[in-house]
C-alpha positions as CSV (number, residue, x, y, z in Angstrom):
1,M,92.3,79.0,99.5
2,V,89.9,76.2,100.6
3,Q,86.4,76.7,99.4
4,V,83.5,74.9,101.1
5,C,80.8,73.5,98.8
6,L,77.8,73.3,101.1
7,N,75.3,71.0,99.4
8,G,75.5,70.6,95.6
9,T,72.9,68.2,94.2
10,R,72.6,66.3,97.5
11,G,69.2,66.0,99.1
12,S,67.5,65.0,102.3
13,A,68.1,61.3,101.4
14,D,71.8,62.0,101.9
15,G,71.3,62.9,105.5
16,A,70.2,65.6,107.8
17,M,73.6,67.2,107.8
18,V,73.1,68.5,104.2
19,P,71.9,72.1,104.4
20,L,68.8,72.8,102.3
21,T,67.2,75.9,103.7
22,P,68.7,79.4,103.7
23,E,69.0,79.2,107.5
24,A,70.7,75.8,107.5
25,M,73.0,76.9,104.7
26,A,74.0,80.0,106.6
27,E,74.7,78.0,109.8
28,S,76.7,75.5,107.9
29,A,78.7,78.2,106.1
30,A,79.4,80.0,109.4
31,R,80.7,76.8,111.0
32,A,82.8,75.9,107.9
33,V,84.4,79.4,107.8
34,A,85.1,79.2,111.5
35,A,86.9,75.9,110.7
36,G,89.1,77.6,108.1
37,A,87.1,77.9,104.8
38,T,87.8,81.1,103.0
39,D,85.1,80.9,100.3
40,V,81.6,79.5,100.0
41,H,79.9,77.7,97.1
42,V,76.2,76.9,97.4
43,H,73.2,75.6,95.5
44,P,70.1,77.6,96.5
45,R,66.9,75.6,97.0
46,T,63.2,76.2,96.8
47,P,61.2,75.4,100.0
48,C,60.5,72.0,98.6
49,G,64.2,71.3,98.1
50,R,64.5,71.8,94.4
51,E,67.6,73.6,93.0
52,S,66.7,76.9,91.4
53,L,68.3,79.9,89.8
54,S,65.2,82.1,90.5
55,P,66.0,85.5,92.0
56,R,63.3,84.7,94.6
57,V,65.3,81.7,95.7
58,L,68.8,83.1,95.3
59,A,68.3,86.3,97.2
60,P,67.3,84.9,100.6
61,T,70.0,82.3,100.4
62,L,72.7,84.9,99.8
63,E,71.4,87.3,102.4
64,A,71.2,84.6,105.0
65,I,74.8,83.4,104.4
66,R,76.2,86.9,104.2
67,A,74.6,87.8,107.5
68,R,76.8,85.1,109.1
69,V,80.1,85.2,107.1
70,S,82.3,87.8,105.5
71,V,84.0,85.6,102.9
72,P,83.0,85.5,99.2
73,V,79.9,83.6,98.4
74,G,79.2,81.9,95.1
75,V,76.5,79.9,93.4
76,T,76.0,77.4,90.6
77,T,74.5,78.1,87.2
78,G,74.4,74.4,86.4
79,A,72.1,73.2,83.6
80,W,70.4,70.8,85.9
81,A,69.0,73.7,87.8
82,E,67.6,75.3,84.6
83,P,68.0,73.0,81.6
84,D,66.9,75.5,78.9
85,P,69.9,77.8,78.0
86,A,67.6,80.8,77.2
87,A,65.7,80.4,80.5
88,R,69.0,80.0,82.4
89,L,70.4,83.2,80.9
90,A,67.1,85.0,81.7
91,R,67.3,83.9,85.3
92,V,70.9,85.3,85.7
93,R,69.7,88.6,84.2
94,E,66.9,88.7,86.7
95,W,69.0,88.3,89.8
96,T,68.4,91.1,92.2
97,V,71.0,90.1,94.8
98,L,74.3,89.2,93.2
99,P,76.7,86.5,94.3
100,D,80.4,87.3,94.5
101,H,81.1,84.6,91.9
102,A,79.2,81.9,90.0
103,S,80.4,78.7,88.4
104,V,79.7,78.2,84.7
105,N,80.3,74.7,83.3
106,W,82.0,75.4,80.0
107,H,80.8,72.2,78.3
108,E,77.1,73.2,78.8
109,E,75.1,74.7,76.0
110,G,74.9,78.5,76.4
111,A,77.9,78.7,78.9
112,E,79.6,81.6,77.2
113,D,76.4,83.7,77.1
114,V,75.9,83.1,80.9
115,A,79.5,83.9,81.6
116,A,79.4,87.1,79.5
117,T,76.3,88.2,81.4
118,L,77.8,87.5,84.8
119,I,81.0,89.5,83.9
120,E,78.9,92.4,82.6
121,R,77.0,92.4,85.9
122,G,80.2,92.4,87.9
123,V,80.0,88.8,89.1
124,G,83.2,86.7,89.1
125,V,83.1,83.6,86.9
126,E,84.5,80.2,87.9
127,A,85.0,78.4,84.6
128,G,83.9,74.8,85.4
129,I,86.1,72.5,83.3
130,W,85.1,68.8,83.8
131,T,87.0,65.7,82.9
132,G,85.3,63.6,80.3
133,T,83.9,66.7,78.4
134,D,84.9,69.0,75.7
135,G,85.1,71.8,78.2
136,V,88.9,72.3,78.0
137,G,88.9,72.9,74.2
138,R,86.0,75.2,74.4
139,F,87.5,77.2,77.3
140,L,91.0,77.5,75.7
141,D,89.4,78.8,72.5
142,S,87.0,81.2,74.3
143,P,87.4,85.0,74.1
144,L,86.3,85.1,77.7
145,A,89.0,82.8,79.0
146,T,91.2,85.6,80.1
147,R,88.3,87.3,81.9
148,V,87.2,84.6,84.2
149,S,88.2,84.8,87.9
150,R,89.5,81.3,88.0
151,V,89.3,77.8,86.5
152,L,87.3,75.2,88.5
153,A,89.0,72.0,87.4
154,E,86.6,69.3,88.3
155,V,87.7,65.6,88.3
156,T,84.6,63.5,87.7
157,D,86.6,60.2,88.0
158,T,85.4,58.9,91.4
159,S,87.9,56.1,91.7
160,P,90.4,56.6,94.5
161,D,92.9,54.6,92.4
162,T,92.7,56.7,89.2
163,A,91.4,60.1,90.2
164,E,94.8,61.6,90.7
165,E,95.9,60.5,87.3
166,S,92.7,62.0,85.8
167,A,93.5,65.2,87.6
168,R,97.0,65.4,86.3
169,A,95.8,64.8,82.7
170,L,93.2,67.6,83.1
171,L,95.8,70.0,84.3
172,A,98.1,69.0,81.4
173,E,95.3,69.8,79.0
174,L,94.6,73.1,80.6
175,G,98.3,74.1,80.4
176,T,98.6,77.7,81.7
177,A,94.8,78.1,81.5
178,H,95.4,81.6,80.0
179,G,97.1,82.6,83.3
180,R,94.0,82.1,85.3
181,P,94.2,80.7,88.9
182,V,93.1,77.0,89.2
183,L,90.9,75.5,91.8
184,L,91.3,71.7,91.6
185,H,88.8,69.3,93.2
186,G,87.4,65.8,92.9
187,E,84.2,64.0,93.8
188,D,83.2,61.1,96.1
189,G,86.0,58.5,96.0
190,G,88.3,60.9,94.1
191,A,87.7,63.8,96.4
192,W,90.5,63.2,98.9
193,P,93.2,62.0,96.5
194,V,92.6,65.1,94.3
195,L,92.6,67.4,97.3
196,R,96.0,66.0,98.4
197,L,97.3,66.6,94.8
198,A,96.1,70.2,95.0
199,G,98.1,70.5,98.2
200,R,101.2,69.1,96.6
201,L,100.9,71.5,93.7
202,G,99.9,74.5,95.7
203,L,96.6,74.9,94.0
204,M,93.3,76.2,95.4
205,T,90.9,73.5,96.3
206,R,87.5,72.8,97.8
207,V,85.7,70.4,100.0
208,G,82.2,69.9,101.3
209,L,79.1,67.7,101.3
210,E,78.6,68.5,97.6
211,D,81.8,66.6,96.8
212,T,82.0,63.9,99.5
213,L,80.0,62.5,102.4
214,L,83.0,60.8,103.8
215,L,86.0,61.7,105.8
216,P,89.5,60.6,104.7
217,D,89.3,57.5,106.9
218,G,85.9,56.5,105.3
219,Q,83.7,57.5,108.2
220,R,80.6,59.5,107.5
221,A,81.1,63.2,107.8
222,L,78.9,65.0,110.3
223,S,79.2,68.4,108.8
224,N,80.8,70.7,106.3
225,A,82.9,72.1,109.1
226,Q,84.3,68.7,109.9
227,L,85.2,68.2,106.2
228,V,87.0,71.6,106.1
229,T,89.0,70.7,109.2
230,Q,90.1,67.4,107.7
231,A,90.8,69.1,104.3
232,L,93.2,71.6,105.9
233,L,95.1,68.8,107.6
234,Q,95.3,66.7,104.4
235,Y,96.2,69.7,102.3
236,D,98.9,71.0,104.6
237,G,100.3,67.6,105.2
238,A,100.6,66.9,101.5
239,R,102.2,70.2,100.9
240,R,104.8,69.6,103.5
241,R,105.6,66.1,102.7
242,H,105.5,66.0,98.9
243,P,106.0,69.4,97.3
244,D,106.2,68.5,93.6
245,G,105.0,71.6,91.9
246,T,104.9,75.4,92.1
247,A,101.9,77.3,93.5
248,H,99.5,78.9,91.0
249,E,98.9,82.5,91.8
């Protein structure tokens, strides 16, 4: 599975190709799915471009994307969109249109309450486990660990020289991750090395303008669809040439 992450915290300063309106996100998602993406992750925005977990912002974004694609669509619950844990939890409880899944960063305050509420509401949880945080320990000790849909193993090391090493260290810390599937991905300079490692290990992965603005050759990406096309080539090539692990089911 290759998930497309449409926009993340990117804004208009990052280029016109970053989708910020529901219509632009839907168009970008449709093109990315046509290119081979099998899952969508999106950060809904207010009309002025600010990230928000408000149901009034979430609903039109999900409806617009679902009108164009038939694959699962997920959203963030990141603390940057709603810093106060109580307010973040209240927002999730207010959602009128539910995503198929939502990422919950396990190192953030209030993560387990948000995850528990999502599970109660029938929304799949991607447990975001970031390098450089205490998320691994918190997740492995969590009573919810066996109930999440998958682990989103996020490598925040952006160096192309060391990101793969950081990814391997994170996977070693996670161990069997309570038997949950793992989606491994990196950011910026680490995005492509980590994606190729995911291919070699047979893990799920993701790509999109949230994670990188550049193609593997360093050229500026023109769209999420272009990134997905290149990701599939890189992933499949790494899997064929250097299989050094077993697929995680």
